[in-house]
N, C-alpha and C positions, 0 to 999 in steps of 0.2 A: 336469499344468500347473496353476499357481496360478490360481484364479478371480479376475478383476480387477473392480473396481467400475466400473459405468457412469459415464461422465464426458463432458465437453464440452470442446472446445478453444476457448479464449477469445481475443478480439481487442479492440483499442481502447485507450482512455484511461480509467484507473480512478483517481479520487482516493483517496488514503490519508486517510480522513476525520479531520479534527480533532475533538476532543471539547470542546464549549463548556463553560465552567465558571461556577458561581455564585461570589459573593464569598468564600464559605468553602471553595472548592476542590471542591465537589461537582459533579454533572452537571447542566447547565442543559438540561433536556429540551425546553423550548419552543424554545430556540435551536438545539438539535440537529435538531429537526424542520425548522426554517427553513433551516438550512445544507444538510440533505439535499435539501429541495425545490429550493433554488437550484441545486445540482449536477445534479439530475435535469433541471431546466429547461434547463441548459446542454448537455445531451446526454451526460452521463457514461455510459460503456458498462458500468460496474459500480462497486462500492464495496468498499473494503478497510477494515475496521472494527476499531478498537482496536489498531492496529499502533503503531509507534514514533511516528508523527505524531499518532496518537490518544491517546498517552500511556497505552496499555493497562496497562503494568506498574506505573504510578503510581496506578491505580484499584483499589479493592477488588473482590472477586469479585461481590458484589451490584451494584456500580456498573457493572461490565462487562456483566453480564446485562441491566441496565436499558438501557444503550446499544444492545446488540444488538437487544433487543426493540423499542425506539423506532425504530431505523433500519429494521428488517424491516417494521414496521407501516406506516411512511411509504412505503417502496419498493413494498410490496404486490406483489412479484413482477415488477415492470416491468424491473428490471435484476438481474443476479446479484450476490450478496453473498458475500464471503469474510471470515470472522471470524477475526481473530488471537487465539489462545487461549494463546500462550506465557506461562509464569509461572515464578517461581523454584521453586515447589513443583509437582512433577509431578501430584499429585492435584488441585491447583487447575486445571491445564491440562486434565486429563481431565474435570473437572466442567464447565468452560466449553465444551469440545468437545461434550459431550452436550447441554448447553443449546442450543448453536448448531444441532445436528442437529434438535432439536425445532422450531426456527424454519424449517426447510426451506431452509437456506442452500446455496450452490453449493459451498462448501468451507470447510475450516478450515486455519489456518496457525500456525506456531510458529517463534519465534527459536531459535537454538541455546541449549542449557542455559547459564545464566549462570555466571560465575566459572571458566570453563575447566575443566570437569569431565573432559575427555578424550573421545576418540572412542568408546570403549566405552559411556560414560555417555550420549553423544549418541544412539547407536543405541537404547539402552534407553529413553531419554526419548521419542524420537520414536515408537518402536514402541508404547509404552503409550498415547500420545495417539491414534495412528491406529487402534489396535485397539479403542479405546472407541467409535469411530464407523465401523465397517467398511464402511458403505455411503455414506460421504461422502468425496470426494476430499481428500487431505491434501497440503499444500504447505509444505515447510520454507522458512524465511526465511533465506537465506544472504547474509552480508556478505562481499563479495569480499576475499580475503586472510586471513580468519580461519581458514579450513580449505581443504584441497584439495577444492573443491566437486565436481569431476567424480568423484573416487574416492568421496566421501561419497554422492553421488546414485546412483552405480552400486550401491553396497552397499545403499542404501535400496530400490532397485528389487527386489532379491532378498528383502528382509525385510518390505516393506510393500506388500501387494496393492493398497491403495487410494491409492497415490501418484499425484498428478495432475500433477506437475511441480514447480516451485519459483518463489519470488521471489528474484531475484538482484540484490543491490544492490552493484555494483562496477563498476570501469572497465576490467576486463580483458576485452576483446572476444574474445580467443582462447579464454578459459575459457568465456565465455557461449556462444559458438558451439558448443563441445563439448557443453554442456548441452542446447542446442537439438537437436543431432544425435542425442541419446539417444532422441528420439521414436521413430524407426524403426517397428517392428512395433507398439509400444504405442499409437502414435497411431491406428492403424487399429482397434484393439480398444477403447480406452478414452478416447482424447483425451489430450493432453499439452500443457501450456502453461508455457513459461519466461517469466515476467513480468520485465521489466527494472524495477529499482527506483531507479536513479539518474537523476533528472530531467535533469541536465546532459548525460547521455549518451543521451537517448531516441532521437534519430535514428540514432546509431551502433549502438545495440542493434537497431533495426529493420533496419539494413543487414546485421547479422549474424544475422538470423532470428528475433528475438523479436517475437511477434505482438501483444503488449500491454504496456503500462507502468502501473505503480502508483507514485504519487508524491505527496509532501506539497504541492508548489507547485501541483498541480492543484486544490487548494481555492481558489486565487486566480485562476487563469487556465486553467480546463479547456478552454475553447474553443480556445485557442491550441494546446494539445497535440492536440486532435482535428483541427484544421486541419493541423498538422504531419504527423500520420499520414495524413490523407487526401491531402495533397500527395505524400508519399512513395509511397503505394500507387498514385497516378495517374501516377507516373513523373516528377513535377516535383520532383526532388531539390534544385534550387537554391532553390525557395520553401521547402521543408522546412528546408533549412539556414538560410535567413534567419529563419524562425520560431524555430529552435533558438537561434540567436545572440541574438535579441531576448529570448526567455524567460530565457536565461542571464544577460543583463544585469540582469534583475529579481532573479534568484537571488543574484547577487553583492551587490546592495543588501541583500537579506535577511540574508545572512551578515555583512555589514559592521555591521549594527545589532543583531546577536544573533538567531540564526535563529528560535527559537521565539517570543520576544516579538514579533519582526517579523512573523511569520505572523499572529498574533492582531491586531496593529495594522493589518496590511494588510487583513484582513477587515473591521475597523472602518471603514477608509477606503471600503470598498465598501458600507457600511450594514449590516453583519452584526456586531453587538457580541457576540462569543463569549466575553467575559471575558478571562482571562489564563491563561497556562500554569501548570502545577503544579510546585512544587519537586520535583526540583532544577533544572528549567528556569526561567529568570528572565523576568519581564516587562520590557518596554522602559521605561526611565525616561520619565516624562511630559515632561521637558524636551527629549527627543529626538524627540518626535512630529512637530513641524513640520518639522524637518530631514529626517526620514525620508520624510515625504510629498513633500517637494520633490525628494528623490533619486529617488523612484518616478516623479514627473512627468517627470524628466529622461530616463528610459528608457522613456517611453510606456506605463507600467504600465496606466493606465485603458483605453487602446486595446486592449491584449492581453486585459484582463479582460472587456471588452465583447464579445469574439468569441463 
């Protein structure tokens, strides 16, 4: 039998950490420390670093290492960290995974290989990353609809001993439940976590068995998602539904004003000036700021953010 890496099953609300920027597009380390501290104070159960929300693939390898080091030092082991190491070049992903391992992280994750390289290339890409850190849980980052996630994960179980589960960003709850059900015997041996990655579907994912969620809008209102999960786990599904509906109203506003630029402007509204997103993500035009904040006020954003 294949020897499996020791692991933990995770729960709760995990912000997909944004990466604050300097005016020239670099990493603002000072603001990164402040944002990390803010999310810890709000009770984040873990942090997901340099994912799509953190614009990891838009950063250089040295910048990504600096982000991981900064967050790990600020967290100091108080909550688990998963570092997203996915990259266009497999060797960059491998180097980032080894760097993350040296920081003592809870796991490493990776998006599917870019540019539709095919399923055989996906297996090889993931296997190379996971093999570089055999004692660290590996989490593929799956976007619903891009692949048959169930078949992919079943194959990865056979190929990757340190597979720890996955992050599933999709709205197909039938598919998500099938991924959760793969836990079986693995859960008793190693732990197994299927993180839900679509904030708008957080409650539905919990209903279908996902014990934890990773999401970008948790940078703005982590307490609302913690309260949503706590309400669901206490059996108060109606309150959980109300919180999901209210959070989704904020999310609609973010999308209406250009999601990435709106995320950064939303943080500024909370007193956290994290700069602007990096190209090809666009900043929000200055002339839209007042209208955007008024739209947030109309959906009680500050009340949700204060939770």
